[in-house]
A tleap script that builds the chain and sets N, CA, C and O, in Angstrom:
source leaprc.protein.ff14SB
mol = sequence {
  NMET ASN VAL HIE PHE SER SER GLN SER ASN
  GLU TRP THR THR PRO ASN ASP PHE TYR LYS
  GLU LEU ASN LYS GLU PHE ASN PHE THR LEU
  ASP PRO CYS CYS THR LYS THR ASN ALA LYS
  CYS LYS LYS PHE PHE THR LYS LYS ASP ASP
  GLY LEU SER LYS ASP TRP PHE ASN GLU THR
  VAL PHE MET ASN PRO PRO TYR GLY ARG GLU
  ILE LYS ASN TRP ILE LYS LYS ALA TYR GLU
  GLU SER LEU LYS GLY ALA LEU VAL VAL CYS
  LEU ILE LEU ALA ARG THR ASP THR THR TYR
  TRP HIE ASN TYR CYS MET LYS GLY GLU ILE
  ARG PHE ILE LYS GLY ARG LEU LYS PHE SER
  ASN LYS ASN SER ALA PRO PHE PRO SER ALA
  VAL VAL ILE PHE ARG ASN LYS CLYS
}
set mol.1.N position { 95.685 109.339 97.655 }
set mol.1.CA position { 94.252 109.337 97.482 }
set mol.1.C position { 93.869 109.163 96.018 }
set mol.1.O position { 92.786 108.654 95.729 }
set mol.2.N position { 94.727 109.570 95.087 }
set mol.2.CA position { 94.399 109.459 93.670 }
set mol.2.C position { 94.134 108.031 93.229 }
set mol.2.O position { 93.358 107.812 92.299 }
set mol.3.N position { 94.761 107.055 93.875 }
set mol.3.CA position { 94.542 105.658 93.507 }
set mol.3.C position { 93.073 105.262 93.667 }
set mol.3.O position { 92.583 104.389 92.949 }
set mol.4.N position { 92.374 105.896 94.599 }
set mol.4.CA position { 90.967 105.560 94.829 }
set mol.4.C position { 90.086 105.939 93.649 }
set mol.4.O position { 89.022 105.354 93.446 }
set mol.5.N position { 90.527 106.907 92.884 }
set mol.5.CA position { 89.705 107.389 91.773 }
set mol.5.C position { 90.422 107.226 90.443 }
set mol.5.O position { 90.049 107.856 89.453 }
set mol.6.N position { 91.424 106.403 90.415 }
set mol.6.CA position { 92.211 106.187 89.213 }
set mol.6.C position { 91.373 105.559 88.120 }
set mol.6.O position { 90.524 104.706 88.380 }
set mol.7.N position { 91.623 105.994 86.887 }
set mol.7.CA position { 90.903 105.403 85.761 }
set mol.7.C position { 91.876 104.729 84.805 }
set mol.7.O position { 91.624 104.652 83.603 }
set mol.8.N position { 93.008 104.232 85.354 }
set mol.8.CA position { 93.951 103.510 84.509 }
set mol.8.C position { 93.243 102.365 83.808 }
set mol.8.O position { 93.459 102.142 82.617 }
set mol.9.N position { 92.405 101.641 84.524 }
set mol.9.CA position { 91.574 100.592 83.954 }
set mol.9.C position { 90.276 100.594 84.727 }
set mol.9.O position { 90.278 100.618 85.957 }
set mol.10.N position { 89.160 100.567 84.006 }
set mol.10.CA position { 87.862 100.569 84.690 }
set mol.10.C position { 87.241 99.176 84.717 }
set mol.10.O position { 86.069 99.028 85.065 }
set mol.11.N position { 88.008 98.162 84.357 }
set mol.11.CA position { 87.513 96.785 84.391 }
set mol.11.C position { 88.079 96.080 85.621 }
set mol.11.O position { 89.293 95.988 85.800 }
set mol.12.N position { 87.187 95.594 86.449 }
set mol.12.CA position { 87.553 94.889 87.668 }
set mol.12.C position { 86.894 93.519 87.591 }
set mol.12.O position { 85.710 93.379 87.897 }
set mol.13.N position { 87.651 92.514 87.185 }
set mol.13.CA position { 87.128 91.172 86.964 }
set mol.13.C position { 86.621 90.573 88.275 }
set mol.13.O position { 87.339 90.534 89.274 }
set mol.14.N position { 85.394 90.114 88.254 }
set mol.14.CA position { 84.731 89.580 89.440 }
set mol.14.C position { 85.473 88.370 89.998 }
set mol.14.O position { 85.815 87.456 89.248 }
set mol.15.N position { 85.725 88.355 91.308 }
set mol.15.CA position { 86.334 87.168 91.916 }
set mol.15.C position { 85.410 85.952 91.728 }
set mol.15.O position { 84.211 86.036 91.995 }
set mol.16.N position { 85.968 84.835 91.273 }
set mol.16.CA position { 85.159 83.645 90.966 }
set mol.16.C position { 84.366 83.128 92.160 }
set mol.16.O position { 83.186 82.808 92.020 }
set mol.17.N position { 84.987 83.042 93.325 }
set mol.17.CA position { 84.274 82.534 94.507 }
set mol.17.C position { 83.111 83.441 94.884 }
set mol.17.O position { 82.043 82.964 95.268 }
set mol.18.N position { 83.318 84.736 94.774 }
set mol.18.CA position { 82.261 85.696 95.083 }
set mol.18.C position { 81.091 85.515 94.113 }
set mol.18.O position { 79.930 85.490 94.522 }
set mol.19.N position { 81.413 85.388 92.822 }
set mol.19.CA position { 80.368 85.176 91.818 }
set mol.19.C position { 79.612 83.868 92.065 }
set mol.19.O position { 78.384 83.838 91.987 }
set mol.20.N position { 80.333 82.798 92.360 }
set mol.20.CA position { 79.693 81.497 92.575 }
set mol.20.C position { 78.664 81.549 93.689 }
set mol.20.O position { 77.600 80.941 93.575 }
set mol.21.N position { 78.963 82.268 94.768 }
set mol.21.CA position { 78.014 82.399 95.883 }
set mol.21.C position { 76.748 83.136 95.429 }
set mol.21.O position { 75.634 82.723 95.753 }
set mol.22.N position { 76.925 84.208 94.691 }
set mol.22.CA position { 75.752 84.936 94.186 }
set mol.22.C position { 74.967 84.093 93.184 }
set mol.22.O position { 73.736 84.100 93.182 }
set mol.23.N position { 75.686 83.376 92.343 }
set mol.23.CA position { 75.020 82.555 91.330 }
set mol.23.C position { 74.196 81.433 91.964 }
set mol.23.O position { 73.147 81.064 91.435 }
set mol.24.N position { 74.659 80.890 93.087 }
set mol.24.CA position { 73.876 79.869 93.803 }
set mol.24.C position { 72.522 80.425 94.208 }
set mol.24.O position { 71.508 79.729 94.154 }
set mol.25.N position { 72.517 81.668 94.606 }
set mol.25.CA position { 71.281 82.315 95.048 }
set mol.25.C position { 70.389 82.732 93.881 }
set mol.25.O position { 69.167 82.605 93.964 }
set mol.26.N position { 70.985 83.228 92.796 }
set mol.26.CA position { 70.187 83.855 91.734 }
set mol.26.C position { 70.108 83.068 90.428 }
set mol.26.O position { 69.149 83.255 89.679 }
set mol.27.N position { 71.059 82.206 90.123 }
set mol.27.CA position { 71.088 81.448 88.871 }
set mol.27.C position { 71.054 82.392 87.654 }
set mol.27.O position { 70.054 82.461 86.939 }
set mol.28.N position { 72.127 83.092 87.443 }
set mol.28.CA position { 72.216 84.120 86.410 }
set mol.28.C position { 72.118 83.556 84.993 }
set mol.28.O position { 72.556 82.440 84.716 }
set mol.29.N position { 71.534 84.359 84.109 }
set mol.29.CA position { 71.389 83.975 82.707 }
set mol.29.C position { 72.088 84.941 81.749 }
set mol.29.O position { 72.291 84.604 80.583 }
set mol.30.N position { 72.462 86.143 82.222 }
set mol.30.CA position { 73.056 87.156 81.336 }
set mol.30.C position { 74.109 87.969 82.063 }
set mol.30.O position { 73.912 88.396 83.201 }
set mol.31.N position { 75.232 88.175 81.387 }
set mol.31.CA position { 76.289 89.091 81.816 }
set mol.31.C position { 76.350 90.169 80.728 }
set mol.31.O position { 76.887 89.909 79.652 }
set mol.32.N position { 75.816 91.372 80.978 }
set mol.32.CA position { 75.663 92.365 79.919 }
set mol.32.C position { 76.860 93.260 79.642 }
set mol.32.O position { 76.851 94.008 78.664 }
set mol.33.N position { 77.894 93.202 80.481 }
set mol.33.CA position { 79.035 94.096 80.257 }
set mol.33.C position { 80.323 93.404 80.684 }
set mol.33.O position { 80.798 93.553 81.809 }
set mol.34.N position { 80.862 92.650 79.750 }
set mol.34.CA position { 82.059 91.860 80.057 }
set mol.34.C position { 82.923 91.746 78.812 }
set mol.34.O position { 82.622 92.330 77.771 }
set mol.35.N position { 83.983 90.998 78.935 }
set mol.35.CA position { 84.796 90.633 77.779 }
set mol.35.C position { 84.555 89.148 77.519 }
set mol.35.O position { 83.963 88.458 78.348 }
set mol.36.N position { 85.004 88.668 76.392 }
set mol.36.CA position { 84.846 87.237 76.095 }
set mol.36.C position { 85.606 86.381 77.110 }
set mol.36.O position { 85.207 85.251 77.391 }
set mol.37.N position { 86.691 86.910 77.656 }
set mol.37.CA position { 87.506 86.120 78.578 }
set mol.37.C position { 87.023 86.159 80.024 }
set mol.37.O position { 87.378 85.280 80.808 }
set mol.38.N position { 86.216 87.164 80.398 }
set mol.38.CA position { 85.763 87.197 81.793 }
set mol.38.C position { 84.243 87.068 81.942 }
set mol.38.O position { 83.709 87.317 83.023 }
set mol.39.N position { 83.548 86.685 80.878 }
set mol.39.CA position { 82.093 86.504 80.932 }
set mol.39.C position { 81.732 85.457 81.973 }
set mol.39.O position { 82.390 84.422 82.084 }
set mol.40.N position { 80.687 85.734 82.731 }
set mol.40.CA position { 80.254 84.834 83.791 }
set mol.40.C position { 79.059 83.982 83.384 }
set mol.40.O position { 78.730 83.021 84.080 }
set mol.41.N position { 78.410 84.307 82.287 }
set mol.41.CA position { 77.219 83.575 81.844 }
set mol.41.C position { 77.393 83.128 80.399 }
set mol.41.O position { 78.204 83.683 79.658 }
set mol.42.N position { 76.619 82.117 80.007 }
set mol.42.CA position { 76.663 81.661 78.610 }
set mol.42.C position { 76.214 82.775 77.675 }
set mol.42.O position { 76.773 82.949 76.592 }
set mol.43.N position { 75.198 83.530 78.101 }
set mol.43.CA position { 74.730 84.673 77.312 }
set mol.43.C position { 75.413 85.910 77.877 }
set mol.43.O position { 75.322 86.187 79.072 }
set mol.44.N position { 76.102 86.655 77.006 }
set mol.44.CA position { 76.813 87.841 77.467 }
set mol.44.C position { 76.925 88.854 76.340 }
set mol.44.O position { 76.772 88.522 75.165 }
set mol.45.N position { 77.198 90.102 76.726 }
set mol.45.CA position { 77.440 91.184 75.780 }
set mol.45.C position { 78.796 91.803 76.089 }
set mol.45.O position { 79.107 92.111 77.239 }
set mol.46.N position { 79.594 91.977 75.047 }
set mol.46.CA position { 80.883 92.649 75.171 }
set mol.46.C position { 80.693 94.132 74.858 }
set mol.46.O position { 79.595 94.569 74.511 }
set mol.47.N position { 81.761 94.889 74.985 }
set mol.47.CA position { 81.702 96.316 74.658 }
set mol.47.C position { 81.230 96.515 73.220 }
set mol.47.O position { 80.456 97.428 72.931 }
set mol.48.N position { 81.702 95.654 72.325 }
set mol.48.CA position { 81.313 95.755 70.915 }
set mol.48.C position { 79.807 95.486 70.742 }
set mol.48.O position { 79.163 96.106 69.896 }
set mol.49.N position { 79.252 94.572 71.534 }
set mol.49.CA position { 77.816 94.265 71.466 }
set mol.49.C position { 76.955 95.398 72.019 }
set mol.49.O position { 75.791 95.531 71.642 }
set mol.50.N position { 77.511 96.208 72.902 }
set mol.50.CA position { 76.826 97.338 73.535 }
set mol.50.C position { 75.598 96.901 74.329 }
set mol.50.O position { 74.458 97.095 73.909 }
set mol.51.N position { 75.866 96.308 75.481 }
set mol.51.CA position { 74.804 95.837 76.361 }
set mol.51.C position { 73.823 96.904 76.790 }
set mol.51.O position { 72.686 96.590 77.144 }
set mol.52.N position { 74.240 98.167 76.768 }
set mol.52.CA position { 73.320 99.247 77.118 }
set mol.52.C position { 72.193 99.386 76.101 }
set mol.52.O position { 71.113 99.874 76.435 }
set mol.53.N position { 72.432 98.965 74.876 }
set mol.53.CA position { 71.422 99.100 73.822 }
set mol.53.C position { 70.549 97.849 73.681 }
set mol.53.O position { 69.599 97.840 72.899 }
set mol.54.N position { 70.866 96.810 74.428 }
set mol.54.CA position { 70.143 95.535 74.324 }
set mol.54.C position { 69.006 95.450 75.338 }
set mol.54.O position { 68.992 96.150 76.350 }
set mol.55.N position { 68.056 94.570 75.035 }
set mol.55.CA position { 66.938 94.299 75.932 }
set mol.55.C position { 67.352 93.187 76.889 }
set mol.55.O position { 67.885 92.166 76.456 }
set mol.56.N position { 67.110 93.377 78.186 }
set mol.56.CA position { 67.431 92.365 79.195 }
set mol.56.C position { 66.165 91.712 79.727 }
set mol.56.O position { 66.200 91.041 80.758 }
set mol.57.N position { 65.072 91.898 79.050 }
set mol.57.CA position { 63.778 91.409 79.515 }
set mol.57.C position { 63.825 89.922 79.856 }
set mol.57.O position { 64.374 89.109 79.112 }
set mol.58.N position { 63.240 89.599 80.989 }
set mol.58.CA position { 63.082 88.213 81.431 }
set mol.58.C position { 64.403 87.497 81.709 }
set mol.58.O position { 64.457 86.267 81.704 }
set mol.59.N position { 65.455 88.256 81.947 }
set mol.59.CA position { 66.760 87.675 82.262 }
set mol.59.C position { 67.045 87.840 83.758 }
set mol.59.O position { 66.482 88.711 84.420 }
set mol.60.N position { 67.922 86.991 84.267 }
set mol.60.CA position { 68.475 87.163 85.600 }
set mol.60.C position { 69.919 87.588 85.368 }
set mol.60.O position { 70.761 86.783 84.968 }
set mol.61.N position { 70.187 88.844 85.620 }
set mol.61.CA position { 71.405 89.505 85.163 }
set mol.61.C position { 72.419 89.659 86.285 }
set mol.61.O position { 72.092 90.098 87.388 }
set mol.62.N position { 73.669 89.285 85.978 }
set mol.62.CA position { 74.791 89.628 86.838 }
set mol.62.C position { 75.535 90.748 86.140 }
set mol.62.O position { 75.982 90.587 85.005 }
set mol.63.N position { 75.670 91.883 86.811 }
set mol.63.CA position { 76.306 93.034 86.187 }
set mol.63.C position { 77.429 93.567 87.068 }
set mol.63.O position { 77.193 94.040 88.179 }
set mol.64.N position { 78.642 93.484 86.561 }
set mol.64.CA position { 79.807 94.129 87.149 }
set mol.64.C position { 80.256 95.143 86.107 }
set mol.64.O position { 81.101 94.844 85.263 }
set mol.65.N position { 79.679 96.359 86.168 }
set mol.65.CA position { 79.904 97.325 85.094 }
set mol.65.C position { 81.297 97.933 85.113 }
set mol.65.O position { 82.013 97.835 86.109 }
set mol.66.N position { 81.676 98.561 84.004 }
set mol.66.CA position { 82.930 99.324 84.020 }
set mol.66.C position { 82.827 100.393 85.110 }
set mol.66.O position { 81.787 101.037 85.248 }
set mol.67.N position { 83.881 100.580 85.871 }
set mol.67.CA position { 83.828 101.480 87.024 }
set mol.67.C position { 84.243 102.912 86.695 }
set mol.67.O position { 84.574 103.679 87.600 }
set mol.68.N position { 84.230 103.273 85.447 }
set mol.68.CA position { 84.547 104.646 85.056 }
set mol.68.C position { 83.310 105.526 85.099 }
set mol.68.O position { 82.316 105.198 85.746 }
set mol.69.N position { 83.388 106.627 84.414 }
set mol.69.CA position { 82.293 107.605 84.418 }
set mol.69.C position { 80.986 107.050 83.870 }
set mol.69.O position { 79.909 107.541 84.206 }
set mol.70.N position { 81.081 106.036 83.032 }
set mol.70.CA position { 79.861 105.479 82.429 }
set mol.70.C position { 79.072 104.577 83.374 }
set mol.70.O position { 78.003 104.090 83.003 }
set mol.71.N position { 79.573 104.344 84.583 }
set mol.71.CA position { 78.858 103.476 85.520 }
set mol.71.C position { 77.429 103.963 85.747 }
set mol.71.O position { 76.520 103.152 85.920 }
set mol.72.N position { 77.226 105.275 85.749 }
set mol.72.CA position { 75.885 105.811 85.978 }
set mol.72.C position { 74.908 105.335 84.909 }
set mol.72.O position { 73.731 105.118 85.199 }
set mol.73.N position { 75.381 105.172 83.682 }
set mol.73.CA position { 74.514 104.689 82.595 }
set mol.73.C position { 74.118 103.234 82.821 }
set mol.73.O position { 72.984 102.841 82.545 }
set mol.74.N position { 75.061 102.438 83.327 }
set mol.74.CA position { 74.790 101.022 83.605 }
set mol.74.C position { 73.814 100.853 84.761 }
set mol.74.O position { 72.940 99.987 84.721 }
set mol.75.N position { 73.964 101.684 85.794 }
set mol.75.CA position { 73.066 101.591 86.949 }
set mol.75.C position { 71.655 102.004 86.534 }
set mol.75.O position { 70.677 101.364 86.921 }
set mol.76.N position { 71.556 103.052 85.762 }
set mol.76.CA position { 70.242 103.492 85.261 }
set mol.76.C position { 69.606 102.384 84.419 }
set mol.76.O position { 68.425 102.079 84.583 }
set mol.77.N position { 70.379 101.790 83.530 }
set mol.77.CA position { 69.895 100.702 82.673 }
set mol.77.C position { 69.425 99.522 83.525 }
set mol.77.O position { 68.365 98.955 83.262 }
set mol.78.N position { 70.201 99.150 84.539 }
set mol.78.CA position { 69.832 98.032 85.412 }
set mol.78.C position { 68.491 98.292 86.084 }
set mol.78.O position { 67.625 97.417 86.110 }
set mol.79.N position { 68.320 99.475 86.620 }
set mol.79.CA position { 67.060 99.826 87.275 }
set mol.79.C position { 65.902 99.787 86.279 }
set mol.79.O position { 64.859 99.200 86.565 }
set mol.80.N position { 66.079 100.404 85.119 }
set mol.80.CA position { 65.006 100.450 84.108 }
set mol.80.C position { 64.649 99.060 83.595 }
set mol.80.O position { 63.475 98.769 83.368 }
set mol.81.N position { 65.646 98.201 83.410 }
set mol.81.CA position { 65.367 96.839 82.947 }
set mol.81.C position { 64.616 96.045 84.012 }
set mol.81.O position { 63.814 95.172 83.683 }
set mol.82.N position { 64.870 96.339 85.272 }
set mol.82.CA position { 64.123 95.646 86.342 }
set mol.82.C position { 62.642 96.024 86.287 }
set mol.82.O position { 61.780 95.204 86.602 }
set mol.83.N position { 62.353 97.237 85.894 }
set mol.83.CA position { 60.952 97.657 85.772 }
set mol.83.C position { 60.242 96.920 84.640 }
set mol.83.O position { 59.016 96.807 84.633 }
set mol.84.N position { 61.027 96.419 83.681 }
set mol.84.CA position { 60.467 95.672 82.544 }
set mol.84.C position { 60.453 94.164 82.782 }
set mol.84.O position { 59.994 93.406 81.928 }
set mol.85.N position { 60.959 93.720 83.951 }
set mol.85.CA position { 60.876 92.301 84.271 }
set mol.85.C position { 62.176 91.589 84.536 }
set mol.85.O position { 62.157 90.433 84.960 }
set mol.86.N position { 63.304 92.226 84.306 }
set mol.86.CA position { 64.593 91.586 84.601 }
set mol.86.C position { 64.880 91.667 86.100 }
set mol.86.O position { 64.457 92.603 86.776 }
set mol.87.N position { 65.602 90.677 86.601 }
set mol.87.CA position { 66.178 90.761 87.942 }
set mol.87.C position { 67.645 91.067 87.709 }
set mol.87.O position { 68.328 90.312 87.017 }
set mol.88.N position { 68.144 92.161 88.275 }
set mol.88.CA position { 69.509 92.598 87.998 }
set mol.88.C position { 70.287 92.718 89.305 }
set mol.88.O position { 69.890 93.442 90.219 }
set mol.89.N position { 71.393 91.999 89.374 }
set mol.89.CA position { 72.275 92.017 90.539 }
set mol.89.C position { 73.562 92.718 90.105 }
set mol.89.O position { 74.260 92.261 89.199 }
set mol.90.N position { 73.860 93.827 90.764 }
set mol.90.CA position { 74.989 94.674 90.378 }
set mol.90.C position { 76.092 94.626 91.421 }
set mol.90.O position { 75.838 94.844 92.605 }
set mol.91.N position { 77.301 94.346 90.996 }
set mol.91.CA position { 78.480 94.454 91.851 }
set mol.91.C position { 79.116 95.788 91.508 }
set mol.91.O position { 79.654 95.969 90.415 }
set mol.92.N position { 79.050 96.735 92.461 }
set mol.92.CA position { 79.515 98.085 92.158 }
set mol.92.C position { 80.295 98.676 93.331 }
set mol.92.O position { 80.320 98.126 94.432 }
set mol.93.N position { 80.925 99.805 93.058 }
set mol.93.CA position { 81.569 100.577 94.111 }
set mol.93.C position { 80.482 101.115 95.027 }
set mol.93.O position { 79.402 101.478 94.562 }
set mol.94.N position { 80.754 101.168 96.305 }
set mol.94.CA position { 79.791 101.734 97.260 }
set mol.94.C position { 80.016 103.244 97.316 }
set mol.94.O position { 80.568 103.765 98.285 }
set mol.95.N position { 79.589 103.924 96.284 }
set mol.95.CA position { 79.755 105.379 96.186 }
set mol.95.C position { 78.438 106.041 96.562 }
set mol.95.O position { 77.673 106.486 95.706 }
set mol.96.N position { 78.199 106.092 97.852 }
set mol.96.CA position { 76.922 106.575 98.369 }
set mol.96.C position { 76.747 108.081 98.226 }
set mol.96.O position { 75.677 108.616 98.517 }
set mol.97.N position { 77.786 108.758 97.783 }
set mol.97.CA position { 77.718 110.205 97.620 }
set mol.97.C position { 77.337 110.630 96.202 }
set mol.97.O position { 77.248 111.826 95.922 }
set mol.98.N position { 77.115 109.679 95.315 }
set mol.98.CA position { 76.844 110.024 93.912 }
set mol.98.C position { 75.356 110.167 93.631 }
set mol.98.O position { 74.513 109.631 94.352 }
set mol.99.N position { 75.058 110.888 92.587 }
set mol.99.CA position { 73.668 111.081 92.169 }
set mol.99.C position { 73.055 109.751 91.751 }
set mol.99.O position { 71.919 109.458 92.123 }
set mol.100.N position { 73.791 108.931 90.978 }
set mol.100.CA position { 73.206 107.659 90.534 }
set mol.100.C position { 72.882 106.761 91.718 }
set mol.100.O position { 71.905 106.013 91.673 }
set mol.101.N position { 73.688 106.820 92.780 }
set mol.101.CA position { 73.401 106.003 93.957 }
set mol.101.C position { 72.037 106.390 94.526 }
set mol.101.O position { 71.214 105.523 94.824 }
set mol.102.N position { 71.804 107.679 94.674 }
set mol.102.CA position { 70.549 108.148 95.268 }
set mol.102.C position { 69.362 108.009 94.319 }
set mol.102.O position { 68.250 107.714 94.757 }
set mol.103.N position { 69.590 108.219 93.026 }
set mol.103.CA position { 68.490 108.112 92.055 }
set mol.103.C position { 68.067 106.675 91.780 }
set mol.103.O position { 66.894 106.417 91.509 }
set mol.104.N position { 69.013 105.737 91.847 }
set mol.104.CA position { 68.707 104.360 91.458 }
set mol.104.C position { 69.009 103.331 92.549 }
set mol.104.O position { 68.115 102.582 92.942 }
set mol.105.N position { 70.219 103.279 93.036 }
set mol.105.CA position { 70.604 102.237 93.999 }
set mol.105.C position { 69.707 102.224 95.225 }
set mol.105.O position { 69.378 101.155 95.739 }
set mol.106.N position { 69.315 103.370 95.689 }
set mol.106.CA position { 68.470 103.457 96.880 }
set mol.106.C position { 67.090 102.833 96.648 }
set mol.106.O position { 66.351 102.597 97.604 }
set mol.107.N position { 66.742 102.566 95.396 }
set mol.107.CA position { 65.465 101.928 95.070 }
set mol.107.C position { 65.585 100.404 95.056 }
set mol.107.O position { 64.584 99.699 94.932 }
set mol.108.N position { 66.803 99.905 95.182 }
set mol.108.CA position { 67.045 98.468 95.175 }
set mol.108.C position { 67.363 97.955 96.567 }
set mol.108.O position { 67.319 98.692 97.552 }
set mol.109.N position { 67.682 96.671 96.620 }
set mol.109.CA position { 68.163 96.053 97.865 }
set mol.109.C position { 69.678 96.212 97.871 }
set mol.109.O position { 70.343 95.849 96.901 }
set mol.110.N position { 70.221 96.744 98.940 }
set mol.110.CA position { 71.658 97.015 99.019 }
set mol.110.C position { 72.300 96.087 100.039 }
set mol.110.O position { 71.847 95.985 101.179 }
set mol.111.N position { 73.365 95.411 99.609 }
set mol.111.CA position { 74.161 94.561 100.487 }
set mol.111.C position { 75.592 95.093 100.466 }
set mol.111.O position { 76.298 94.962 99.466 }
set mol.112.N position { 76.004 95.686 101.567 }
set mol.112.CA position { 77.378 96.174 101.642 }
set mol.112.C position { 78.312 95.000 101.908 }
set mol.112.O position { 77.979 94.090 102.667 }
set mol.113.N position { 79.470 95.027 101.283 }
set mol.113.CA position { 80.440 93.943 101.400 }
set mol.113.C position { 81.464 94.320 102.468 }
set mol.113.O position { 82.074 95.388 102.422 }
set mol.114.N position { 81.632 93.424 103.417 }
set mol.114.CA position { 82.600 93.652 104.488 }
set mol.114.C position { 84.013 93.544 103.922 }
set mol.114.O position { 84.333 92.610 103.189 }
set mol.115.N position { 84.835 94.501 104.271 }
set mol.115.CA position { 86.211 94.483 103.790 }
set mol.115.C position { 86.298 94.902 102.332 }
set mol.115.O position { 85.373 95.495 101.778 }
set mol.116.N position { 87.418 94.582 101.733 }
set mol.116.CA position { 87.658 94.947 100.332 }
set mol.116.C position { 87.779 93.684 99.491 }
set mol.116.O position { 88.492 92.751 99.861 }
set mol.117.N position { 87.084 93.655 98.365 }
set mol.117.CA position { 87.185 92.507 97.464 }
set mol.117.C position { 88.557 92.466 96.813 }
set mol.117.O position { 89.160 93.502 96.536 }
set mol.118.N position { 89.035 91.265 96.577 }
set mol.118.CA position { 90.252 91.087 95.783 }
set mol.118.C position { 89.791 90.651 94.402 }
set mol.118.O position { 89.442 89.490 94.185 }
set mol.119.N position { 89.794 91.588 93.482 }
set mol.119.CA position { 89.336 91.309 92.133 }
set mol.119.C position { 90.332 90.415 91.414 }
set mol.119.O position { 91.530 90.456 91.694 }
set mol.120.N position { 89.832 89.612 90.491 }
set mol.120.CA position { 90.633 88.567 89.840 }
set mol.120.C position { 91.844 89.103 89.086 }
set mol.120.O position { 92.876 88.436 89.014 }
set mol.121.N position { 91.725 90.294 88.530 }
set mol.121.CA position { 92.825 90.798 87.717 }
set mol.121.C position { 93.613 91.905 88.410 }
set mol.121.O position { 94.427 92.575 87.775 }
set mol.122.N position { 93.378 92.101 89.715 }
set mol.122.CA position { 94.045 93.189 90.430 }
set mol.122.C position { 94.288 92.784 91.878 }
set mol.122.O position { 93.905 91.694 92.302 }
set mol.123.N position { 94.922 93.661 92.620 }
set mol.123.CA position { 95.049 93.479 94.054 }
set mol.123.C position { 93.721 93.822 94.713 }
set mol.123.O position { 92.728 94.066 94.028 }
set mol.124.N position { 93.703 93.841 96.028 }
set mol.124.CA position { 92.485 94.222 96.736 }
set mol.124.C position { 92.032 95.603 96.270 }
set mol.124.O position { 92.848 96.489 96.017 }
set mol.125.N position { 90.738 95.762 96.166 }
set mol.125.CA position { 90.172 97.022 95.683 }
set mol.125.C position { 90.522 98.164 96.626 }
set mol.125.O position { 90.541 97.975 97.842 }
set mol.126.N position { 90.799 99.340 96.086 }
set mol.126.CA position { 91.064 100.507 96.923 }
set mol.126.C position { 89.775 101.229 97.305 }
set mol.126.O position { 89.803 102.387 97.720 }
set mol.127.N position { 88.649 100.537 97.164 }
set mol.127.CA position { 87.348 101.149 97.429 }
set mol.127.C position { 86.411 100.107 98.022 }
set mol.127.O position { 86.605 98.911 97.806 }
set mol.128.N position { 85.395 100.544 98.769 }
set mol.128.CA position { 84.384 99.605 99.266 }
set mol.128.C position { 83.441 99.205 98.137 }
set mol.128.O position { 83.240 99.965 97.190 }
set mol.129.N position { 82.871 98.025 98.241 }
set mol.129.CA position { 81.956 97.519 97.221 }
set mol.129.C position { 80.597 97.201 97.831 }
set mol.129.O position { 80.454 97.055 99.045 }
set mol.130.N position { 79.614 97.098 96.958 }
set mol.130.CA position { 78.267 96.725 97.381 }
set mol.130.C position { 77.625 95.907 96.276 }
set mol.130.O position { 78.012 95.989 95.110 }
set mol.131.N position { 76.640 95.121 96.665 }
set mol.131.CA position { 75.788 94.428 95.707 }
set mol.131.C position { 74.440 95.128 95.791 }
set mol.131.O position { 73.851 95.244 96.866 }
set mol.132.N position { 73.967 95.587 94.654 }
set mol.132.CA position { 72.660 96.231 94.585 }
set mol.132.C position { 71.774 95.353 93.708 }
set mol.132.O position { 72.147 94.983 92.594 }
set mol.133.N position { 70.599 95.030 94.230 }
set mol.133.CA position { 69.680 94.118 93.542 }
set mol.133.C position { 68.421 94.877 93.173 }
set mol.133.O position { 67.738 95.450 94.022 }
set mol.134.N position { 68.134 94.862 91.867 }
set mol.134.CA position { 66.905 95.473 91.367 }
set mol.134.C position { 65.952 94.352 90.975 }
set mol.134.O position { 66.270 93.510 90.135 }
set mol.135.N position { 64.778 94.357 91.600 }
set mol.135.CA position { 63.742 93.352 91.311 }
set mol.135.C position { 62.482 94.057 90.849 }
set mol.135.O position { 62.147 95.142 91.325 }
set mol.136.N position { 61.794 93.426 89.916 }
set mol.136.CA position { 60.478 93.940 89.528 }
set mol.136.C position { 59.526 93.657 90.659 }
set mol.136.O position { 59.329 92.497 91.020 }
set mol.137.N position { 58.935 94.672 91.222 }
set mol.137.CA position { 58.078 94.493 92.400 }
set mol.137.C position { 56.603 94.464 92.046 }
set mol.137.O position { 55.761 94.772 92.889 }
set mol.138.N position { 56.277 94.100 90.817 }
set mol.138.CA position { 54.861 94.008 90.406 }
set mol.138.C position { 54.177 92.867 91.078 }
set mol.138.O position { 52.989 92.640 90.851 }
savepdb mol mol.pdb
quit
C-alpha cells in the first residue's frame, strides 16, 4: 500500500496522447508547473520560475502539478486564477477524501479517468486520476 502514497518522485509527466486530446478541446497557452523538458506549452513556468507566484490571467492553463504535499497549493491557485479569468484544466490524483478536493475541486467540472494513466516517465499510475476544470462563470 505504501507505493500508493510514495513520494520518491512527485513529478508524473503527462502522457502525450492524453495531453493532445485535451489540447484539441482547450487550446492551452500556459503550463505553470513543469520542467523545461516536459513543458506542454510555449509559455511555461519551471520550479525556479515559481508558477504559484505568477499571474495566470487570461490564459488557458494545462496544469499537471507536483503530486506531493504541495498539490493543495496548486489546486487552490488554479481555482483562484479561474475567478480572475483564467481557464484552468488540472490533471490530478482523484483524492476525493482530501480537504483541497472538497474546498476547490468540487467547485469545478470533474472528469474521472477510466482505468489508470500510464505516465510518460513511469509505469501505470498506482492511483486513479481525474481532470478538474475551473472556468470563470461570470
